[in-house]
SERO-4910 file (N, C-alpha, C, O; in steps of 0.05 Angstrom, whole numbers):
BEGIN
 pado doro    nc1    nc2    nc3   cac1   cac2   cac3    cc1    cc2    cc3    oc1    oc2    oc3
  Met    A     17    -24      0      0      0      0     18     25      0     37     27     15
  Val    A     11     44    -17     26     68    -19     13     90     -2    -11     95     -5
  Asn    A     29    102     15     18    124     32     26    150     18     48    159     20
  Lys    A      6    163      4     11    189     -8     12    209     14     -1    206     35
  Lys    A     27    231     10     28    252     29      9    275     23     12    297     32
  Tyr    A    -12    269      7    -32    289      0    -57    275     -9    -57    252    -17
  Asn    A    -79    290     -8   -105    281    -18   -117    303    -34   -116    326    -26
  Leu    A   -129    297    -57   -142    316    -74   -172    310    -74   -180    287    -78
  Phe    A   -188    331    -70   -217    328    -70   -228    349    -90   -226    373    -85
  Leu    A   -241    339   -111   -253    357   -131   -280    367   -121   -294    352   -106
  Ser    A   -287    391   -128   -314    401   -121   -334    386   -138   -327    375   -159
  Pro    A   -359    384   -129   -379    366   -142   -384    372   -172   -391    353   -187
  Gln    A   -381    396   -181   -387    401   -210   -365    392   -229   -369    394   -253
  Phe    A   -342    383   -219   -320    374   -235   -316    344   -230   -317    335   -207
  Asn    A   -311    329   -252   -305    300   -248   -276    293   -255   -269    270   -252
  Lys    A   -260    313   -264   -232    308   -269   -217    334   -267   -229    356   -266
  Leu    A   -190    333   -267   -174    357   -265   -175    371   -292   -161    363   -311
  Thr    A   -189    393   -294   -192    409   -319   -188    438   -313   -186    446   -289
  Asn    A   -186    454   -334   -183    483   -331   -207    494   -315   -230    490   -321
  Gly    A   -201    509   -293   -221    522   -277   -232    504   -255   -249    513   -240
  Ala    A   -221    480   -251   -231    462   -230   -223    473   -203   -201    484   -199
  Lys    A   -241    469   -184   -236    477   -156   -231    452   -139   -246    433   -142
  Leu    A   -211    453   -122   -204    430   -107   -199    437    -77   -192    460    -71
  Arg    A   -202    417    -61   -191    418    -33   -167    400    -33   -168    377    -43
  Val    A   -145    410    -23   -120    395    -22   -112    391      7   -109    411     22
  Asp    A   -108    366     16    -98    360     42    -69    353     40    -62    334     26
  Leu    A    -51    369     52    -23    364     52    -14    352     78    -19    364     99
  Leu    A     -2    328     78      6    315    102     36    319    107     52    317     88
  Gly    A     43    324    132     71    328    138     83    353    126     70    374    128
  Asp    A    106    351    113    119    374    101    114    376     71    130    390     57
  Met    A     94    364     61     87    364     32     79    392     24     68    408     39
  Lys    A     86    399     -2     78    425    -13     62    420    -38     65    400    -51
  Ile    A     45    439    -45     28    437    -69     45    434    -94     37    419   -112
  Lys    A     67    448    -96     84    447   -120     96    419   -124    106    414   -146
  Asp    A     96    402   -104    107    375   -106     87    354   -115     94    331   -118
  Ile    A     62    362   -120     41    343   -128     43    338   -158     39    357   -173
  Pro    A     49    314   -167     52    308   -196     28    314   -213     31    323   -236
  Glu    A      4    309   -203    -21    314   -218    -25    344   -224    -39    350   -243
  Leu    A    -13    361   -209    -17    390   -213      6    404   -227      6    429   -229
  Lys    A     25    389   -237     49    401   -250     42    417   -275     56    437   -281
  Asp    A     21    409   -290     14    423   -315     -6    446   -311    -17    456   -330
  Phe    A    -10    454   -286    -30    475   -281    -18    498   -265      1    495   -249
  Asn    A    -29    522   -270    -24    545   -253    -44    543   -230    -67    534   -235
  Ile    A    -36    552   -207    -53    549   -183    -61    576   -172    -44    593   -168
  Lys    A    -86    579   -167    -97    603   -154   -108    595   -127   -125    577   -125
  Tyr    A    -98    606   -105   -107    600    -78   -133    614    -73   -135    639    -76
  Ile    A   -154    599    -66   -180    611    -59   -180    620    -30   -185    643    -23
  Thr    A   -173    601    -12   -170    607     16   -147    590     27   -140    569     16
  Lys    A   -136    598     50   -115    583     62   -125    557     75   -110    538     76
  Gly    A   -150    557     84   -160    533     97   -152    533    126   -154    553    140
  Tyr    A   -142    510    135   -135    507    163   -114    486    167   -107    472    148
  Glu    A   -103    484    191    -83    464    198    -92    449    223   -103    461    241
  Asp    A    -87    423    223    -94    406    246    -76    381    246    -58    379    230
  Leu    A    -82    363    264    -67    338    266    -86    315    259   -109    314    267
  Val    A    -76    295    243    -91    272    236    -75    247    242    -50    248    244
  Lys    A    -88    225    247    -74    200    253    -69    185    227    -87    180    211
  Gln    A    -44    178    223    -35    162    200    -20    138    211      3    140    219
  Gly    A    -34    115    211    -22     92    224    -23     97    254    -44    102    265
  Asn    A      0     95    267      2    101    296     12    128    302     16    135    325
  Leu    A     18    144    281     30    171    285     10    193    281     -9    191    265
  Leu    A     14    215    296     -1    239    290     15    256    271     38    262    276
  Val    A      3    264    249     16    279    228      2    305    223    -23    306    225
  Ser    A     17    326    218      4    352    213     -9    352    186      2    341    167
  Arg    A    -33    364    184    -47    366    158    -53    395    153    -64    409    170
  Lys    A    -46    404    129    -53    431    120    -74    429     98    -69    415     78
  Val    A    -96    442    101   -118    441     82   -118    467     66   -118    489     78
  Arg    A   -117    465     40   -117    489     22   -140    486      2   -146    463     -7
  Tyr    A   -152    508     -5   -173    508    -26   -162    523    -50   -154    547    -47
  Ile    A   -161    510    -73   -148    522    -96   -165    519   -121   -184    504   -122
  Glu    A   -158    535   -141   -170    533   -168   -147    529   -187   -126    543   -184
  Ile    A   -150    512   -207   -127    506   -225   -134    516   -254   -157    515   -262
  Phe    A   -113    525   -268   -116    534   -295    -93    523   -312    -70    520   -301
  Lys    A    -97    517   -337    -76    507   -355    -54    527   -357    -59    551   -357
  Lys    A    -29    517   -360     -6    535   -364     -6    545   -393     12    560   -400
***
């Protein structure tokens, strides 16, 4: 099983990563949005900063940063 250090959640009106799609991004640990391979071909506009908290991953508590973004083709 692969433990990704991020989760992408599309808003309901979008079913794939396309121009103008709005997403919620959960970054675990020290992950950054620029390091997400699925978003390499897009320019990113931050809608809101979101929030930070701790989540349990296995037996460890890991910091989670939640960001709300909109993506556009480069």
